Every structure is written in structure tokens, then in C-alpha cells.
N, C-alpha and C positions, 0 to 999 in steps of 0.2 A: 824623237818620238814619232812614230808613224801613225797617220790617221787612217781610219777605215775608208775604203773606197765608196761604200754605199751606206745608206742609213742616216739616222738622225745626227750622228757625229759630224758629218760633213756639211750638214745644212745649218747655216747661220740663223740665229734668232730673227734677224732682219727679214729674211726671206719668208719665214712663217708670218710675221706681222704684215708684210707686204701682200701676201696672198689673202689674208683675212680682211685687210683694209680694202683691197680691190673687190672682194665679194660684197662688202658693205656698200661701197660706192655703186656697184652695179645694181644693188637693191634700191638705193636711193634714186638712181636714174629711172629704174623701172617704175618706182612709185610716182615719180614726177610725171611720167607719161601714162599713168593709171593702168599699168599692166598688172595681170594677176600675179600675186606673190604667194609662194608656199614655202614652208620651212625646209622641205627636202630639196628645193632648188638651191638654197644657200649651201646646204651640205654638198650638193653635187658640184657647185662652183668651186668650193674649197677643195674637194677631192680631185677634181680635174686640174686645179692649180698645182697641187702636190704631185700629181702624176706627171704633168709637163715638166716640173722642176726635176723630178727623178730622171726623166729621159735626158734632160740637159746635163745632169751630173754624170750619167753613164757615157754620153758622148764626149764630155770633157775628159773623163778618165781615159777613154779610148784614144783620144787625140794626144793626151800627155804621154801615154805609153808609146805611141808611134814616134813622137818627138824624141823620147829618151832612147829609142832603139831596142826596147825590150819586148 
């Protein structure tokens, strides 16, 4: 069975949890240092995390295709 190269099918649930947990930790650190916090910053952190993960998946797919010679 072949997996899709992009999208949710290739992202493991652990990556989703890791991105959300890292956003929560960044909010806790910002709160500790009494920085201003807004809900949209949390959404932005999560969005950027998924964007970076998508770029990593694209680069991995490209690298695997080059190794396989296709």
C-alpha cells in the first residue's frame, strides 16, 4: 500500500502533539517572563510549526526520490 507524499496521511499524530505542546511551552515561558500573550500568537505558532513540518516532508520526499533514482 502506497502512502501519499503530502498531507495529513504522512504526518504522524506524534508530530501534531509535539507542535501543540511546544506552542504551550512557549506560552508558559512567555508568561513566566511576563510578556504580552494573545490567542492569535498561539495560532500563529501552531501554524508556523505545521508549515515547517510540511517543508521538511517535501524535502524528505525529494531526497528519497533522488536516492531511488526516479
